[in-house]
C-alpha positions in Angstrom: -108.2 172.8 16.0 -104.8 174.3 15.5 -104.6 175.8 11.8 -101.1 176.1 9.9 -101.6 180.0 10.2 -101.6 179.2 14.1 -98.6 177.2 13.9 -96.7 179.8 12.0 -97.8 182.5 14.5 -96.3 180.3 17.4 -92.9 180.3 15.7 -93.0 184.1 15.0 -93.6 184.8 18.8 -90.6 182.8 20.1 -87.3 184.9 20.1 -84.1 184.3 21.9 -83.5 186.8 24.9 -81.6 189.8 24.0 -78.4 190.2 26.0 -76.9 193.3 27.7 -74.5 193.2 24.8 -76.7 193.1 22.0 -78.5 196.3 23.3 -75.4 198.1 23.8 -73.9 199.1 20.4 -71.0 201.2 21.7 -69.6 198.4 23.9 -70.0 195.9 21.1 -68.3 198.3 18.9 -65.2 198.4 21.4 -65.3 194.8 21.9 -65.1 194.1 18.0 -62.5 196.5 17.7 -60.4 195.0 20.6 -61.1 191.5 19.1 -59.8 192.6 15.6 -56.8 193.8 17.1 -55.8 190.2 18.6 -57.8 190.7 22.0 -58.4 186.9 22.8 -60.8 187.9 25.8 -62.8 190.4 23.7 -63.3 187.8 21.2 -64.6 185.2 23.9 -66.9 188.0 25.1 -68.2 188.1 22.0 -68.6 184.5 21.3 -70.5 184.4 24.8 -73.1 187.0 23.9 -73.8 185.4 20.5 -73.2 181.6 20.5 -76.6 180.7 21.7 -78.2 182.9 19.0 -76.0 181.1 16.3 -76.7 177.8 17.5 -80.4 178.3 17.5 -80.2 179.7 13.9 -77.8 176.8 12.5 -80.3 174.2 14.5 -83.3 175.8 12.7 -81.9 175.4 9.4 -80.0 172.7 9.4 -82.6 170.6 11.5 -80.3 168.4 14.0 -77.8 169.0 16.8 -75.2 167.2 15.1 -74.9 169.6 12.0 -75.7 172.5 14.2 -72.7 172.1 16.4 -70.3 171.6 13.7 -71.9 174.9 11.7 -71.3 177.1 14.9 -67.8 176.1 15.6 -67.1 176.9 11.8 -69.2 180.2 12.1 -67.0 181.5 15.1 -63.9 180.2 13.2 -64.8 182.2 10.2 -65.8 185.3 12.3 -62.3 185.4 14.1 -60.5 184.9 10.5 -62.6 187.5 9.1 -63.3 190.1 11.7 -60.7 192.5 10.7 -62.9 192.9 7.5 -65.9 193.9 9.6 -66.6 197.8 9.0 -68.1 199.4 12.0 -71.0 201.1 10.2 -72.3 197.4 9.3 -74.7 195.7 11.9 -72.7 193.2 13.4 -75.4 190.7 14.0 -76.3 191.1 10.2 -73.0 190.4 9.7 -72.7 187.3 11.7 -76.2 186.0 10.3 -74.6 186.2 6.9 -71.5 184.3 7.8 -74.1 181.5 9.7 -76.1 181.3 6.5 -73.0 180.6 4.4 -71.6 178.0 6.8 -75.1 176.2 6.8 -75.5 176.3 3.0 -71.7 174.7 2.7 -72.9 172.0 5.3 -76.2 171.4 3.5 -74.5 170.8 0.1 -71.8 168.6 1.6 -74.0 166.1 3.6 -77.1 166.3 1.4 -79.0 164.8 4.5 -82.6 163.4 3.6 -85.4 165.3 5.0 -86.3 162.2 7.2 -83.0 162.8 8.9 -84.4 165.9 10.6 -84.9 165.7 14.3 -87.4 167.8 16.0 -86.2 171.0 17.1 -88.2 170.6 20.2 -85.8 167.9 21.6 -83.6 171.1 23.2 -85.0 173.8 24.8 -82.1 175.9 23.4 -83.5 175.4 20.1 -86.4 178.1 20.5 -85.7 179.1 24.4 -89.3 178.8 25.6 -89.3 180.0 29.4 -90.4 176.9 31.2 -91.4 179.2 34.0 -94.3 181.0 31.9 -96.4 178.2 31.1 -98.2 175.3 33.1 -97.7 171.8 32.0 -100.9 171.7 29.7 -99.6 174.5 27.6 -95.9 173.4 27.5 -97.4 169.9 26.2 -99.4 171.7 23.6 -96.4 174.3 22.7 -94.1 171.4 22.2 -96.7 169.6 19.8 -97.0 172.8 18.0 -93.3 173.2 17.6 -92.8 169.8 16.6 -95.1 170.4 13.7 -93.6 173.5 12.9 -90.1 171.9 12.6 -91.2 169.3 10.5 -93.0 171.9 8.1 -89.6 173.8 8.0 -87.7 170.4 7.3 -90.0 169.8 4.3 -89.3 173.3 2.5 -86.2 173.7 -0.2 -83.1 175.0 1.6 -83.8 178.7 0.1 -87.5 178.8 1.6 -86.3 177.3 4.7 -83.7 180.4 5.5 -85.9 182.9 4.4 -88.5 181.7 6.8 -86.2 181.1 9.8 -84.9 184.8 9.3 -88.2 186.6 8.6 -90.8 184.8 10.7 -88.7 182.9 13.3 -85.7 185.5 14.0 -88.0 188.7 13.3 -85.9 190.1 10.7 -87.3 192.7 8.1 -87.6 191.6 4.5 -85.2 194.3 3.3 -82.8 192.6 6.3 -83.2 189.3 5.1 -82.3 190.2 1.4 -79.4 192.0 2.5 -78.0 189.1 4.5 -79.0 186.9 1.6 -77.4 189.3 -1.0 -80.6 189.1 -2.7 -83.5 191.3 -3.8 -86.4 192.2 -1.7 -88.7 190.7 -4.4 -87.0 187.5 -4.4 -87.3 187.1 -0.6 -90.8 188.1 -0.6 -91.8 185.2 -3.2 -89.9 182.8 -1.1 -91.5 183.5 2.0 -94.8 183.5 0.5 -94.3 180.3 -1.1 -92.8 178.9 2.2 -95.6 180.0 4.3 -98.1 178.8 1.7 -96.4 175.1 2.0 -96.1 175.3 5.8 -99.9 175.9 6.0 -100.6 173.0 3.8 -98.4 170.6 5.3 -99.7 171.8 8.7 -103.4 171.2 7.5 -102.7 167.7 5.9 -101.0 166.8 9.3 -104.0 167.8 11.3 -106.5 165.9 9.1 -104.3 162.8 9.4 -104.4 163.1 13.3 -108.2 163.3 13.1 -108.5 160.5 10.7 -106.3 158.3 13.1 
């Protein structure tokens, strides 16, 4: 029987594929410089190489496609507006994540959606980008069930806990990186991660017991 720990491990192992641009810092730096100077083609290239990552992050945090698409659009509007403020000694994707988190927070506060309105992240392959050719049908079905459980567990967390868990355990950032993005302390982030993981384990165990008793 899959445990809560197994469910969390599944979420941790799934990452969006890196593109050539994300791995080539000099090329990314040149694009940012050109985009900040008003080169629309350069900005479009930045969008192409980062929009899937932004969409996945907003979906994981906000829990539904509609809000995620609205958030992603707003993220790139803000990136375009504030790109001139970006400092070349910064990590671009950490900076991008910071903007994304702020946009998601604004949308969550504005709409105040009830947790029951969250839809399963497994409804879209883009949410976790699972390579379909790497699993047979049985394994794919199992993973879909596991991801559905993870998404519901995430939806049950407080907003701050969900953000820290997504950044740390799903996106794979370090605690220190998460703290910098959230402008928080490592101690606070560790506390939120610990609390979120505990709640996820409890949620998953409860759901598994209900399945057995059904």
